C-alpha positions, 0 to 999 in steps of 0.5 A, a space after each residue: 292368110 294369103 291376104 294378110 301376107 299381101 297386106 304386110 308386103 304392101 305396107 313394108 314396100 310403102 315404108 321403104 319407098 317413103 324413106 328412099 324419097 326423103 333421103 338425100 343423095 350426097 353431092 359429089 365433090 367438084 373437081 378443082 376448076 382452073 382459074 383461067 380458061 383457054 383463050 384468055 390473055 397470057 397469064 404472067 408467072 413470076 418465077 424465082 430460082 435460087 441455087 442454095 447448094 451444090 453438093 457433088 458432081 458425078 462424072 461417070 453418071 453425068 449427074 449433079 446433086 443440087 439444092 435450090 428454091 423454086 418460087 412462082 407467083 401469079 394473080 387469080 382474081 377469082 381467089 380475091 377476098 378483100 379483108 381476109 387474112 392469108 389463106 392456104 390451099 392444097 395444090 389439088 384445091 386450086 389451079 396451080 401452074 405445072 412447072 417441071 424440072 425436065 432434067 430431074 432424076 430424084 428431086 423431092 420437095 422439102 417444103 409443105 406443098 401448099 399455095 398461099 393466097 392473099 386478099 388481093 388474089 395473089 398466089 404464091 407457090 414455094 418449093 425447095 427441091 433437093 436431089 439429083 439432076 442430069 447434067 450431060 457433059 463432054 469430059 475430053 478436057 478432064 481434068 482441065 474441064 469447064 462446064 455450064 450446068 443447067 436447070 430447065 424450068 418448063 411450063 408444060 401441059 398448061 390449059 392456057 397460054 402463060 408468060 414466064 417472067 424472072 423475079 430478079 429480086 430473089 433469083 441467084 445463088 449462094 456465095 459458097 457451096 459444099 462441093 470441094 472439087 469444083 470452083 462454082 461461077 456465077 449463074 444467069 437466067 434465060 427465058 426461052 422455049 423448050 421443045 419436046 415431041 414437036 411441041 414448044 413450051 415456055 421455059 426458064 433456064 438457070 445456068 452456072 459455070 463450074 471449073 474443076 480444081 486441078 490441084 488434086 490431080 497434080 498431087 495425086 496423079 501427075 507428080 507420082 506418075 512423073 516420078 515413076 517415069 523418071 525412075 526408069 531413066 536411071 538405066 541410062 546412067 548405068 554401065 551397059 555391062 551391068 545387066 542385072 541392075 539395068 534390067 532390075 530397075 527397068 522391070 521394077 519401073 514397069 511393075 510400079 507403073 502397073 500397080 499405080 494404074 490400078 490405083 488410078 482407076 479409082 481416081 479418074 472417071 470411067 469413060 468410053 473415050 480418052 481424056 487429056 489425063 488418059 493421053 498423059 498416062 498412056 504417054 508416060 506408060 509408053 516411055 517407061 516401057 521404052 526405057 525397058 526396051 532401051 536397057 535390053 538393047 544396050 545390055 545385048 550390045 555391051 559385049 560386042 559393040 560397047 561404044 554404040 551401047 554407051 552412045 545410045 545411053 547418052 542419047 537417051 539421057 536427053 531424048 527421054 526427058 524431051 519426049 516426056 515434056 512433049 507428052 505433058 505439053 500435048 496432053 495438057 496444053 494443046 
């Protein structure tokens, strides 16, 4: 019985060994090989950027929501296939330049992420990027501010030296944009270097100018606030002995100003520093409070020194308007 079991085990072992010897181990899938090796001459990347739309600019968050096309083409001799129709590859199948938008926050590609290659080995990689970018700005001149927004396209982490060339035929921007609060000026491109962590990378910078439209703030902020200030001046034409009307008008002006300033909190950017509009609002508030102080002063002097009280009123009739004009000029034209 022992001999029979041993013989059976040997036969099973021989069959298993034969099957293992004839079975083929699957070949591992090769990683995409870079089309260019370090030490070769600089590879020319033809880059095109076209600003399709500017949808909004957030002052408090220092961001802009943009929609732009980014195309890059290059020549790869190893992909040439004379007589073949255009072929399409995924970005993990062939070498693709690593172009990064360094101020991207939520940019996403709205096109199919493939590379088109023609028979001569010319590769075309097209993307449409939509989302938020970071655009730090100094808003001290708000609402008279002008800025230059920038999209930096950086060739980072490349395995060889590259040279960025601007494709002037397609680079540019649309004639009109969705944003209504800003006037958008023409854009221009610049080839430069991007420095990060002590390293230098070739980069293309696309910049364009935006100028805030002032009309909205004139009608919604400046004119209503000016009317509140002028309302406080009525006390200068009242008899100083009429204490009730004088104090009532001055106090109403103060309360109206306080209520309006709460409304302004939703119209102006929330910043940690003062802008031109903040100086104007602060100056107007001081003048309204000063009119209340003036009314209290003339009322207190009306019984014992009526002549002085009237003189103060007469002086205030031109002094306060002159001070308001000065506040306006310093705030918006200095």
